[in-house]
NUDO-431978 format. One record per residue (C-alpha): residue in three letters; residue number from 1; x, y, z. Coordinates in steps of 0.001 Angstrom, whole numbers, plus 500000, padded with zeros to 6 digits. Layout:
N
PT_Ala_NUM_X_Y_Z
...
***
This chain:
183
PT_Met_1_832314_359697_318513
PT_Ala_2_832453_363417_319347
PT_Tyr_3_834703_362635_322318
PT_His_4_836844_359804_320963
PT_Asp_5_839445_359458_318260
PT_Ala_6_837984_357398_315402
PT_Leu_7_841196_355420_314807
PT_Thr_8_842408_354542_318305
PT_His_9_839115_354943_320203
PT_Leu_10_841019_356917_322837
PT_Pro_11_839633_360184_324191
PT_Asn_12_840224_363079_321799
PT_Arg_13_841228_366674_322639
PT_Arg_14_837707_367664_323654
PT_Leu_15_837374_364855_326201
PT_Leu_16_841010_365307_327249
PT_Asn_17_840302_368886_328317
PT_Asp_18_837471_367636_330509
PT_Arg_19_839673_364914_332033
PT_Ile_20_842406_367463_332797
PT_Ala_21_839851_369677_334539
PT_Gln_22_838632_366674_336555
PT_Ala_23_842205_365739_337524
PT_Met_24_842852_369301_338665
PT_Ala_25_839647_369257_340719
PT_Val_26_840708_366002_342403
PT_Ser_27_844151_367485_343035
PT_Lys_28_842575_370497_344721
PT_Arg_29_840101_368445_346750
PT_Lys_30_842688_365899_347960
PT_Ala_31_845772_368190_347959
PT_Cys_32_847656_365624_345895
PT_Phe_33_849763_366026_342791
PT_Gly_34_848777_364968_339318
PT_Ala_35_850909_364742_336188
PT_Leu_36_850376_365426_332529
PT_Met_37_852585_363667_329980
PT_Ala_38_852960_364737_326384
PT_Leu_39_854522_362124_324165
PT_Asp_40_855476_361949_320553
PT_Leu_41_856431_358799_318683
PT_Asp_42_859992_358915_317357
PT_Asn_43_860632_357536_313849
PT_Phe_44_856952_357538_312920
PT_Lys_45_857245_359531_309681
PT_Pro_46_859639_357065_307981
PT_Leu_47_857099_354286_308509
PT_Asn_48_854355_356332_306842
PT_Asp_49_856680_357375_304024
PT_Thr_50_857907_353833_303340
PT_His_51_854783_351731_303902
PT_Gly_52_851913_354205_303637
PT_His_53_849313_355573_306017
PT_Glu_54_847751_352148_306593
PT_Ala_55_850977_351022_308278
PT_Gly_56_851122_354252_310266
PT_Asp_57_847535_353765_311396
PT_Met_58_848293_350209_312507
PT_Leu_59_851230_351461_314553
PT_Leu_60_849074_354171_316172
PT_Val_61_846426_351624_317149
PT_Glu_62_849057_349327_318664
PT_Ala_63_850750_352237_320473
PT_Ala_64_847363_353235_321937
PT_Lys_65_846845_349689_323240
PT_Arg_66_850293_349630_324807
PT_Leu_67_849754_353014_326436
PT_Thr_68_846497_351994_328086
PT_Thr_69_848146_348935_329646
PT_Cys_70_850696_351175_331383
PT_Val_71_848295_353311_333404
PT_Arg_72_845666_352821_336077
PT_Glu_73_841965_352775_335311
PT_Asn_74_841443_356261_336778
PT_Asp_75_844153_357779_334563
PT_Thr_76_843551_359026_331024
PT_Val_77_845316_358254_327754
PT_Ala_78_844262_360475_324854
PT_Arg_79_845322_360932_321265
PT_Phe_80_846247_364564_320844
PT_Gly_81_846721_364388_317075
PT_Gly_82_848982_362729_314523
PT_Asp_83_851488_360648_316461
PT_Glu_84_851094_362634_319687
PT_Phe_85_849440_361288_322814
PT_Val_86_848718_362762_326237
PT_Val_87_848521_360886_329527
PT_Val_88_846903_362325_332660
PT_Leu_89_847912_360716_335955
PT_Asn_90_845527_361307_338844
PT_Glu_91_845976_361164_342585
PT_Leu_92_849733_360968_342942
PT_Ser_93_851449_361619_346263
PT_Thr_94_850977_364778_348318
PT_Asp_95_854798_365022_348418
PT_Arg_96_856364_366581_345297
PT_Gln_97_859425_364274_345217
PT_Gln_98_857315_361151_345650
PT_Ala_99_854880_362353_342980
PT_Met_100_857800_362922_340596
PT_Ala_101_859070_359408_341304
PT_Gln_102_855597_357942_340694
PT_Ala_103_855220_359834_337407
PT_Glu_104_858722_358831_336335
PT_Arg_105_857974_355143_336952
PT_Val_106_854873_355341_334756
PT_Ala_107_856714_357333_332064
PT_Glu_108_859539_354770_331977
PT_Lys_109_857001_351946_331780
PT_Ile_110_855388_353720_328811
PT_Arg_111_858740_354420_327169
PT_Ser_112_859738_350775_327490
PT_Ala_113_856390_349455_326216
PT_Leu_114_856454_351716_323164
PT_Ala_115_860075_350816_322373
PT_Ala_116_859275_347111_321920
PT_Asp_117_859308_346026_318269
PT_Tyr_118_856142_346383_316209
PT_Ser_119_855212_343755_313654
PT_Phe_120_852129_343818_311453
PT_Lys_121_850861_342846_308019
PT_Val_122_850111_345577_305490
PT_Ser_123_847653_344686_302750
PT_Lys_124_847269_346818_299636
PT_Pro_125_844804_346033_296840
PT_Gly_126_846451_344236_293924
PT_Met_127_849730_343763_295794
PT_Pro_128_851083_340941_297941
PT_Asp_129_850827_341374_301718
PT_Val_130_853936_342759_303357
PT_Trp_131_855044_342070_306919
PT_Val_132_856431_345219_308478
PT_Asn_133_858766_345178_311462
PT_His_134_859349_348603_312930
PT_Gln_135_861175_350094_315895
PT_Cys_136_859480_353161_317304
PT_Thr_137_860430_354901_320511
PT_Ala_138_858852_357845_322316
PT_Ser_139_859958_361198_323646
PT_Ile_140_858014_361980_326803
PT_Gly_141_857589_365294_328596
PT_Val_142_856090_365410_332087
PT_Ala_143_854582_368341_333964
PT_Leu_144_853392_367972_337549
PT_Phe_145_850480_369964_338881
PT_Leu_146_848999_370599_342281
PT_Gln_147_845467_371889_342643
PT_Lys_148_844819_374358_339803
PT_Asp_149_848304_375737_339293
PT_Pro_150_848993_376086_336377
PT_Asp_151_845848_376220_334236
PT_Asp_152_845209_373476_331681
PT_Val_153_846555_375458_328702
PT_Asp_154_849828_376256_330468
PT_Leu_155_850069_372690_331741
PT_Leu_156_849885_371334_328189
PT_Lys_157_852545_373852_327132
PT_Gln_158_854796_372764_329992
PT_Ala_159_854489_369070_329135
PT_Asp_160_855035_369868_325452
PT_Ser_161_858135_371911_326289
PT_Ala_162_859531_369015_328331
PT_Met_163_858753_366629_325457
PT_Tyr_164_860847_368752_323090
PT_Leu_165_863685_368645_325623
PT_Ala_166_863431_364841_325489
PT_Lys_167_863596_364958_321683
PT_Asp_168_866550_367353_321755
PT_Ser_169_868397_365129_324237
PT_Gly_170_868425_362233_321787
PT_Arg_171_864835_360923_321825
PT_Asn_172_863589_357770_323544
PT_Ser_173_863747_359563_326880
PT_Val_174_861705_361222_329614
PT_Cys_175_862144_364852_330679
PT_Phe_176_860329_366797_333391
PT_Phe_177_859277_370400_333135
PT_His_178_861006_372519_335783
PT_Ser_179_859901_376057_336440
PT_Ala_180_862030_378666_338185
PT_Ser_181_859864_378286_341290
PT_Asn_182_860101_374461_341297
PT_Pro_183_863564_373432_340049
***
């Protein structure tokens, strides 16, 4: 349990850091790109506020399931905290443009899967069960890496920065981090 989130059973931050280091090592060894995605669920807070944390927890569990179906077995999906998740894609192309296209395909698959309607039953003691239907999208930021450039802390910051660009551009979208050296 020290390495997994108790609610979603996904890797937690501690295990995520190890998986990022492994992905960077593979990138260096094989000279291929990897990608780190930071994603935040849009419209999550209203669900918690209206139907309580039990409903929010049910949505997080379902979102985690959907995320894991969108990636390969050698990739990592982790819960970063709250309604934030991180995805690590390993062994993408050795060509930057092709790697971007591969990461974008996965990000769009994730965005589409998370945007599908959620429906679940919320039970509260002494109250009738309530069926909740909820629409929840995701804002996704993507940062590519090659070998060990940048380090894992900067890589998370880059993906997070791109995620906020996705939020600022209207949510339910994917944005890539672009540095001055890699426009």
